[in-house]
C-alpha positions, 0 to 999 in steps of 0.5 A: 462333800461333806456332810456339813458343808450342804445348808439348808436356805434360812427360813424366812417369814410367810409372805403374800405375793400378789401374781399379777401375769404377764402376757407379753407385748397384748394389753389381754390374755389370749382367747381360750380358744386359740392355740398356744404359740409353737401347737400344730394346727393341722395335720403335720404335710398334706392328707392324701385323700387315696384312703378316704376314696377308696374307702367311700368306694368300697363302701358303696361295692359292699353296700350294692353287693348285699342290696343285689344278693338280698333282693336276687334271694328273695326274689320269686320266680315269676318275673314282670308281666307275668307276675303281676297277672298272676297276682290279680288272678289269685285274687280273683281266686280268693273271692272265689274262694270267699265266695263258696264259703260265703254260700255254705255259711262259715264266712270270716265276715270281720273284714269289712268293705274297706279292706275289699276295696283295698283288694280289688284296688290291687288287684286292679292295679296289678292287672293294669301293670300287666297290660300295660308291660305285655299287651297278650295280658290287655283282655286281663287288664280290660276285666279289671277296669270294668271291676273296678267301676264297682270296687268306686261305688263300692257295690260289692254285693250286686249281680252285677259285680258278680258278673264282672268277678267271673269275667275277670276269673274267665280272662284270668282263665284264657291267659 
């Protein structure tokens, strides 16, 4: 090829051409969300569920193991009815300590009857749970039943309430 053999195309004046899209045999353009012809919609072949099932089982095992480990690490040394009875008796002991401080004039009077009601209701629930699980804690459950009568009436400053607290403390000391 020589340099003179190539000739650029002659320049023609600009002509505006109209654009008419070609849609084949359809009279309308394809829907914009439809795939283009020749584009596969799914994976090429049958999907195998084994990796997904394996991942789910591994997640459950690891999650359950983590919860079990956390539970084991944070659990106390006492279990069951003995722990419930110890909790109820600890509330009685705390009340006794507060009563002693009241007599000396050093009590913190910021807690009202509602807080005391919550504390005694929790003690009653713990004592009843201990008695339900182990019959040897029946005396504690019964003494806290008597105490709960005063709590339901919000009678914390009566002599009968103090006597019932003393009975609950005696039941705790016996066990």
